[in-house]
C-alpha positions in Angstrom: 154.2 55.7 164.0 151.7 58.3 165.2 148.6 56.8 166.6 145.5 57.7 164.6 141.8 56.6 165.0 138.6 56.2 163.1 139.9 56.0 159.5 136.9 55.8 157.2 138.7 55.9 153.8 140.9 52.9 153.5 143.4 52.3 150.8 143.6 48.6 150.0 146.7 47.4 148.1 146.7 44.3 146.1 148.4 42.8 143.0 146.8 43.2 139.6 146.1 39.5 139.5 143.0 37.4 139.1 143.0 36.0 142.7 143.3 39.3 144.4 140.9 41.0 142.0 138.4 38.1 142.6 138.3 38.4 146.4 138.2 42.2 146.5 135.7 42.6 143.6 132.8 43.0 146.1 134.6 46.1 147.5 135.2 47.6 144.1 133.9 51.2 143.9 134.5 52.8 140.5 131.9 55.5 139.7 130.9 56.8 136.2 132.7 54.2 134.1 136.1 54.6 135.9 136.5 50.9 136.5 138.3 48.2 134.4 137.1 48.2 130.8 135.4 51.5 131.4 132.7 50.0 133.6 131.0 51.3 136.7 131.2 49.2 139.9 129.7 49.7 143.3 130.3 47.6 146.4 128.4 44.3 146.6 128.6 44.0 150.4 127.9 46.3 153.4 131.1 48.2 153.9 129.9 49.4 157.3 130.6 53.0 156.4 134.1 52.5 155.0 135.2 53.6 151.5 137.8 51.3 150.0 140.2 52.8 147.5 142.0 50.1 145.5 145.7 50.5 144.9 147.1 48.0 142.4 150.8 47.3 142.4 152.9 44.2 142.1 153.8 42.4 145.3 157.4 43.6 145.4 156.2 47.2 145.3 153.6 46.6 148.0 156.2 45.0 150.2 158.4 48.0 149.8 155.5 50.3 150.6 154.8 48.6 153.8 158.3 49.5 155.0 158.4 53.0 153.6 160.0 55.8 155.6 157.1 57.9 154.6 154.0 57.0 156.6 151.7 58.4 153.9 152.9 55.7 151.5 152.1 53.0 154.0 148.6 51.7 152.9 146.0 51.1 155.6 145.4 47.6 154.2 147.8 45.7 152.0 148.6 42.4 150.5 152.0 41.4 151.8 154.4 38.5 151.4 154.7 36.4 154.5 158.5 36.8 154.0 158.1 40.6 154.4 156.0 40.5 157.5 158.7 40.2 160.2 160.1 43.6 158.9 156.8 45.4 159.5 155.2 43.5 162.3 155.5 46.5 164.6 153.3 48.6 162.3 151.0 45.9 160.8 149.0 43.0 162.0 147.9 40.1 159.7 144.2 39.7 159.2 142.8 36.3 159.7 141.3 36.3 156.2 142.8 37.1 152.8 145.7 34.6 152.8 147.2 32.8 149.8 148.3 29.4 150.7 150.1 26.8 148.6 148.6 23.5 149.7 151.2 21.1 148.3 151.8 23.5 145.4 153.3 27.0 144.9 156.1 28.9 143.3 158.3 27.0 140.9 161.7 27.0 139.4 161.5 26.6 135.7 164.0 26.3 132.9 163.9 25.8 129.1 162.6 22.3 128.1 165.8 21.9 126.0 168.0 22.6 129.0 169.8 19.8 130.9 169.8 21.9 134.0 169.0 20.0 137.2 168.0 21.1 140.7 171.4 20.4 142.0 172.9 22.8 139.4 171.2 25.9 140.8 173.9 26.6 143.3 176.6 26.7 140.6 178.2 30.1 140.3 177.7 30.0 136.6 173.9 29.7 136.9 171.7 32.8 137.2 168.1 32.7 138.4 165.5 35.4 137.7 163.4 36.1 140.8 160.4 38.3 141.4 161.7 40.1 144.4 164.0 39.5 147.4 161.1 39.8 150.0 158.7 37.5 148.2 157.9 34.3 150.0 158.9 32.4 146.9 162.5 33.8 147.3 162.4 32.9 151.0 161.4 29.3 150.2 164.1 29.0 147.6 166.7 30.4 150.1 165.6 27.8 152.7 165.8 25.0 150.2 169.1 25.9 148.6 170.7 27.8 151.5 171.0 31.5 152.1 173.4 33.1 149.7 174.2 29.9 147.9 172.9 30.9 144.4 173.1 33.7 141.9 169.9 35.7 141.2 168.6 38.9 139.7 165.3 40.6 140.4 163.0 40.7 137.3 159.3 41.9 137.3 157.3 38.7 137.9 155.3 39.0 134.7 158.6 39.2 132.6 160.4 36.2 134.1 159.1 33.6 131.7 159.9 35.6 128.6 163.4 36.4 130.0 164.1 32.7 130.6 162.8 31.8 127.1 165.0 34.5 125.6 168.1 33.0 127.3 168.8 35.9 129.6 168.6 33.6 132.6 169.2 29.9 133.1 166.1 29.5 135.3 163.3 31.5 136.7 161.4 31.6 139.9 157.7 32.0 138.9 154.7 33.1 140.9 151.1 33.9 140.1 149.6 32.6 136.9 153.0 31.6 135.5 152.5 28.4 137.5 149.8 27.4 135.1 151.2 28.8 131.8 155.0 28.1 131.9 154.7 24.9 129.8 153.0 26.8 127.0 156.2 28.9 126.7 158.4 25.8 126.3 159.6 25.6 129.9 160.0 22.7 132.3 159.6 22.6 136.0 162.6 21.8 138.1 160.9 22.0 141.5 157.6 23.1 143.0 158.5 24.9 146.3 155.1 24.4 147.7 155.4 20.6 147.3 158.9 20.7 148.8 157.6 22.6 151.8 154.6 20.4 152.4 156.7 17.2 152.1 159.1 18.6 154.6 156.7 20.0 157.2 153.3 18.5 156.4 151.9 22.0 156.2 150.7 24.4 153.4 153.2 27.1 152.3 151.9 30.5 153.4 152.8 32.7 150.5 150.9 36.0 151.0 148.6 37.5 153.5 146.7 40.7 154.1 147.9 43.2 156.7 146.2 46.1 158.4 148.0 49.1 159.9 147.8 48.9 163.7 147.2 52.7 163.9 144.1 52.7 161.7 142.0 52.5 164.9 141.4 50.7 168.2 141.3 46.9 168.3 137.5 46.9 167.9 137.7 48.9 164.7 140.4 46.7 163.3 138.1 43.7 163.9 135.2 45.5 162.2 137.3 46.2 159.1 138.4 42.6 159.1 134.8 41.6 159.1 134.2 43.7 155.9 137.1 42.0 154.3 135.8 38.6 155.2 132.3 39.5 153.8 134.0 40.4 150.5 135.8 37.1 150.2 132.6 35.2 151.1 130.5 37.1 148.6 133.1 36.4 145.9 133.1 32.7 146.6 129.3 32.6 146.7 129.0 34.6 143.5 131.8 33.0 141.6 130.6 33.7 138.1 130.4 37.5 138.3 133.6 37.6 140.5 135.6 35.6 137.9 134.2 37.8 135.2 135.7 40.8 137.0 138.9 39.0 137.7 139.3 38.4 133.9 140.2 42.1 133.6 143.5 41.1 135.3 144.1 37.7 133.7 147.2 37.8 131.6 147.2 35.0 128.9 144.3 33.2 130.5 140.8 32.5 129.4 137.9 32.1 131.9 138.4 28.4 132.6 142.1 28.9 133.4 141.5 32.0 135.4 138.8 30.2 137.4 141.3 27.4 138.1 144.0 29.8 139.2 141.5 31.6 141.5 140.6 28.3 143.1 144.2 27.6 143.9 144.6 30.8 146.0 141.1 31.8 147.1 139.6 29.0 149.1 139.1 27.8 152.7 142.5 29.1 153.7 141.5 32.6 152.4 138.5 32.7 154.6 140.6 31.9 157.7 144.1 30.6 158.3 142.7 28.2 160.9 145.0 26.5 163.4 146.9 24.7 160.6 147.4 27.9 158.6 148.6 29.9 161.6 151.0 27.1 162.5 152.3 27.2 158.9 153.0 31.0 159.2 154.8 30.6 162.5 156.7 27.6 161.3 157.9 29.3 158.1 159.0 32.5 160.0 160.7 30.6 162.8 162.7 28.6 160.2 163.5 31.8 158.4 164.7 33.5 161.6 166.8 30.4 162.5 168.5 30.5 159.1 169.3 34.2 159.6 167.1 35.3 156.8 164.5 37.4 158.7 164.3 38.9 162.2 162.8 36.8 164.9 159.4 38.1 165.9 158.0 35.3 168.1 154.3 34.3 167.8 152.4 36.1 165.1 149.2 37.9 166.1 146.2 37.9 163.8 143.2 40.2 163.7 139.9 38.3 163.7 136.7 39.7 162.3 134.1 41.3 164.5 
């Protein structure tokens, strides 16, 4: 990638979900009623002279963007699945803030409550699982648990998986985001929580998603400065929870304020402010295990950008 310096307009990619909307609400810049629900928003924090342009796409699309053959499609800052990171580590560095960690909870495999399907049945050739994307960390965790290539699956947009399983199109579904809180309302049962499985196995949280910044955005000092703005945004959101949750409700499918607030609390918390030694160990452990299983390339120790 061609080295560039001093980017001042930064595209920040994130999923249209309450947790991402919550932590980046303080960077929202929508003039003249161009924001969600026709409202005007201006940044709540000092952006240090940067203009953040929000790009909302589901995580599978953002993963694909990060590995695009067209450099212009590669966002300056993007949410990314930890599973995807080994494929783009040469172009992106993980920021120390902005992570989504499953601390003894995470993506789930669900099936109809009327089903007699068991966890041990998932590797049967007759069973098909709907998954939200092959580079999601949820799919990586499932592959580590069941064995690479040991189960049948089909990619379905994450927000359509529950309905597809209820309709009988699939025997089971791998759910992420708010589906982890709403699946029972649709008449589904949980077969396994992959976050619990991982924590019981390793004694670590499951690192699901992170935020990555393109290495060519600027010199190391500038990357740290930008990371500082991102951290300020997350801190503001946590300190002004009410208005941040109100903004996040614009992206809360099938959730009222209480449930949206609960979901935000699951994935925007102390881990989001900084991975810390335990979170960084969790990332390196997951990617080392994935490389050992032949699922992802080996990249060695992951480097993180700390805030200035």
